[in-house]
C-alpha positions as CSV (number, residue, x, y, z in Angstrom):
1,X,7.7,-9.1,-14.3
2,X,11.3,-8.3,-13.3
3,X,11.9,-8.2,-9.5
4,X,14.6,-7.1,-7.1
5,X,14.3,-8.4,-3.5
6,X,16.1,-6.6,-0.6
7,X,15.9,-8.5,2.7
8,X,18.6,-8.9,5.3
9,X,17.3,-12.3,6.6
10,X,18.8,-14.8,4.1
11,X,16.1,-17.4,4.8
12,X,13.3,-15.0,4.0
13,X,15.2,-13.5,1.1
14,X,15.8,-16.9,-0.6
15,X,12.3,-18.1,0.4
16,X,10.8,-15.1,-1.4
17,X,13.0,-15.7,-4.4
18,X,12.0,-19.4,-4.6
19,X,8.3,-18.6,-4.2
20,X,8.3,-15.9,-7.0
21,X,10.4,-18.0,-9.4
22,X,8.0,-20.9,-8.9
23,X,5.3,-18.5,-10.1
24,X,7.4,-17.9,-13.3
25,X,8.3,-14.4,-12.1
26,X,11.8,-13.1,-13.0
27,X,13.8,-12.4,-9.8
28,X,16.8,-10.6,-11.4
29,X,18.7,-9.9,-8.1
30,X,18.6,-10.2,-4.4
31,X,20.2,-7.9,-1.8
32,X,21.0,-8.0,1.9
33,X,21.4,-4.2,2.4
34,X,19.7,-1.0,1.2
35,X,22.9,0.0,-0.7
36,X,23.0,-3.3,-2.5
37,X,19.3,-2.9,-3.4
38,X,19.8,0.5,-5.0
39,X,22.8,-0.8,-6.9
40,X,20.7,-3.8,-8.1
41,X,17.8,-1.5,-9.1
42,X,20.2,0.8,-11.1
43,X,21.8,-2.2,-12.8
44,X,18.8,-4.4,-13.6
45,X,16.0,-1.8,-14.0
46,X,13.3,-4.0,-12.5
47,X,9.6,-3.5,-12.7
48,X,9.1,-4.1,-8.9
49,X,11.4,-3.8,-5.9
50,X,10.5,-5.7,-2.7
51,X,12.2,-4.0,0.2
52,X,12.4,-4.8,4.0
53,X,11.9,-1.7,6.2
54,X,14.8,-2.5,8.6
55,X,18.2,-3.4,7.1
56,X,21.9,-3.0,8.0
57,X,23.7,-1.2,9.2
58,X,21.4,0.4,11.8
59,X,18.2,-1.7,11.2
60,X,16.0,1.4,11.5
61,X,14.6,3.0,8.3
62,X,17.1,1.9,5.6
63,X,14.4,0.2,3.5
64,X,12.1,3.2,3.6
65,X,15.0,5.5,2.6
66,X,16.0,3.2,-0.2
67,X,12.3,2.9,-1.4
68,X,11.9,6.7,-1.5
69,X,15.3,7.1,-3.3
70,X,14.6,4.3,-5.7
71,X,11.3,5.9,-6.7
72,X,13.1,9.3,-7.1
73,X,15.6,7.7,-9.5
74,X,13.1,5.6,-11.3
75,X,9.6,7.3,-11.2
76,X,7.9,4.3,-12.8
77,X,9.3,1.8,-10.4
78,X,6.7,-0.2,-8.3
79,X,7.8,-0.7,-4.7
80,X,6.4,-3.2,-2.2
81,X,7.7,-2.6,1.3
82,X,7.6,-5.4,3.9
83,X,7.7,-4.8,7.7
84,X,7.5,-7.0,10.7
85,X,5.0,-4.6,12.3
86,X,3.3,-1.3,11.6
87,X,5.6,1.6,11.7
88,X,3.5,4.7,11.4
89,X,6.1,7.3,10.7
90,X,7.7,5.2,8.0
91,X,4.4,4.4,6.3
92,X,3.5,8.1,6.2
93,X,6.9,9.0,4.8
94,X,6.6,6.4,2.1
95,X,3.0,7.4,1.2
96,X,4.0,11.0,1.0
97,X,5.4,10.5,-2.5
98,X,2.1,9.2,-3.9
99,X,0.4,5.8,-3.8
100,X,0.5,4.6,-7.4
101,X,2.6,1.4,-7.8
102,X,3.1,1.3,-4.0
103,X,2.5,-1.4,-1.4
104,X,3.2,-1.6,2.3
105,X,2.5,-5.0,3.8
106,X,3.2,-6.8,7.1
107,X,5.5,-9.8,6.6
108,X,2.8,-12.1,8.0
109,X,1.0,-11.6,4.6
110,X,3.8,-13.4,2.8
111,X,2.7,-16.6,4.3
112,X,-0.7,-16.1,2.7
113,X,0.7,-16.8,-0.7
114,X,-2.3,-16.0,-2.9
115,X,-2.9,-12.7,-1.1
116,X,0.8,-11.8,-1.3
117,X,1.0,-12.6,-5.0
118,X,-2.2,-10.6,-5.6
119,X,-0.8,-7.6,-3.8
120,X,2.5,-7.9,-5.7
121,X,0.7,-8.0,-9.1
122,X,-1.6,-5.1,-8.1
123,X,1.4,-2.9,-7.3
124,X,3.3,-4.0,-10.4
125,X,0.2,-2.9,-12.5
126,X,0.4,0.6,-10.9
127,X,-2.2,0.0,-8.2
128,X,-2.0,0.1,-4.4
129,X,-1.7,-2.6,-1.8
130,X,-1.7,-1.1,1.7
131,X,-2.0,-3.7,4.6
132,X,-5.3,-3.2,6.4
133,X,-3.5,-3.1,9.7
134,X,-1.3,-0.3,8.4
135,X,-4.5,1.7,7.4
136,X,-6.1,0.9,10.8
137,X,-3.1,2.1,12.8
138,X,-2.6,5.3,10.7
139,X,-5.9,6.4,12.3
140,X,-4.1,7.3,15.5
141,X,-2.9,10.8,14.5
142,X,-4.8,14.1,15.1
143,X,-5.3,16.4,12.1
144,X,-8.5,15.8,10.0
145,X,-9.8,16.8,6.6
146,X,-13.3,18.1,7.7
147,X,-14.7,17.0,4.4
148,X,-14.2,13.4,5.5
149,X,-16.6,14.2,8.4
150,X,-19.4,14.5,5.8
151,X,-19.2,10.8,4.9
152,X,-21.5,8.3,6.4
153,X,-20.1,5.3,8.4
154,X,-20.6,3.0,5.4
155,X,-19.0,5.5,3.0
156,X,-16.0,5.7,5.3
157,X,-15.8,1.9,5.2
158,X,-15.9,2.0,1.4
159,X,-13.2,4.7,1.2
160,X,-11.0,2.8,3.7
161,X,-11.2,-0.4,1.5
162,X,-10.4,1.8,-1.6
163,X,-7.3,3.0,0.3
164,X,-6.2,-0.6,0.6
165,X,-6.3,-0.8,-3.2
166,X,-9.5,-2.8,-3.6
167,X,-11.7,-2.4,-6.7
168,X,-15.4,-2.1,-6.6
169,X,-16.1,-5.8,-6.9
170,X,-13.7,-6.6,-4.1
171,X,-15.2,-3.9,-1.9
172,X,-18.7,-5.3,-2.6
173,X,-17.6,-8.8,-1.7
174,X,-15.9,-7.6,1.5
175,X,-18.9,-5.6,2.7
176,X,-21.4,-8.2,1.4
177,X,-23.3,-5.7,-0.7
178,X,-24.0,-5.4,-4.4
179,X,-21.7,-3.7,-6.9
180,X,-24.5,-1.2,-7.5
181,X,-24.5,-0.3,-3.8
182,X,-20.7,0.3,-3.9
183,X,-21.0,2.4,-7.0
184,X,-23.7,4.5,-5.3
185,X,-21.5,5.0,-2.2
186,X,-18.5,6.0,-4.3
187,X,-20.6,8.6,-6.2
188,X,-21.7,10.0,-2.9
189,X,-18.1,10.0,-1.6
190,X,-17.0,12.0,-4.7
191,X,-19.8,14.5,-4.2
192,X,-19.1,15.0,-0.5
193,X,-15.3,15.4,-1.1
194,X,-16.1,18.1,-3.7
195,X,-14.5,16.0,-6.5
196,X,-16.2,17.0,-9.7
197,X,-16.4,14.8,-12.8
198,X,-15.1,17.8,-14.8
199,X,-11.9,17.9,-12.7
200,X,-8.7,16.9,-14.6
201,X,-7.9,14.2,-12.1
202,X,-8.8,10.6,-11.4
203,X,-11.5,11.1,-8.8
204,X,-10.9,7.6,-7.2
205,X,-7.2,8.4,-6.8
206,X,-7.9,11.9,-5.5
207,X,-10.3,10.5,-2.9
208,X,-7.8,7.9,-1.7
209,X,-5.0,10.5,-1.5
210,X,-7.2,12.8,0.5
211,X,-8.1,10.0,2.8
212,X,-4.5,8.8,3.3
213,X,-3.3,12.4,3.7
214,X,-5.9,12.9,6.5
215,X,-5.1,9.7,8.4
216,X,-1.4,9.8,7.8
217,X,-0.9,13.4,8.7
218,X,-3.6,13.6,11.2
219,X,-6.3,11.4,12.4
220,X,-8.8,8.7,12.2
221,X,-12.0,10.1,10.6
222,X,-14.8,9.6,13.1
223,X,-16.9,6.6,12.3
224,X,-14.1,4.7,10.5
225,X,-14.0,1.0,11.5
226,X,-11.1,-0.2,13.6
227,X,-10.1,-3.0,15.9
228,X,-11.4,-6.5,15.1
229,X,-13.2,-5.2,12.0
230,X,-10.0,-3.8,10.5
231,X,-7.9,-6.8,11.5
232,X,-10.3,-9.2,9.7
233,X,-9.6,-7.4,6.4
234,X,-7.0,-8.9,4.1
235,X,-5.1,-7.3,1.2
């Protein structure tokens, strides 16, 4: 796995590089600005780019802008964005281009090394790793997909965990239920969201996109867990 790291804090930047190299991962370049990051991505063609949200010169949205531009230039590039805290508008902007090969984590996750590495590998493999706190706080907007209102509270919990990028076994472990129960809930979710098995789409991806679109553009589906329950979840 070839990785470019863009982080303006030199201690965190070099710490990340050391951590990843210790795991036998190939950090091909590091950068302190968004511009340097894009140059490094063009030059080294990495598999994954790890980008801080706020970088020079304005320390506002340079990392998000760079992430969107990097994925435009290299559609197959996996991107893992790190942020000191949840920034709803930036998360929504990033998710607007699709969720495959995309992660958005709070920096506090980096200290949980195994979780961070798991999220990185998931994103590199084309999956999704959305920090549970990001998912929870995206619930504060107002527009809703009324089809999501058909879901039971447990089905909303399952779909929220799917949106974090968890597979069936991980969802079952998190909710302390059987794999069969999760499979049953997912079948019900597909039916209630009008996702037919004959559709030419991955129904799991379609369900997650519909969910993220609803909470990102508009609102916390009623019955979706929040607060302490959401904060206890880890990527």
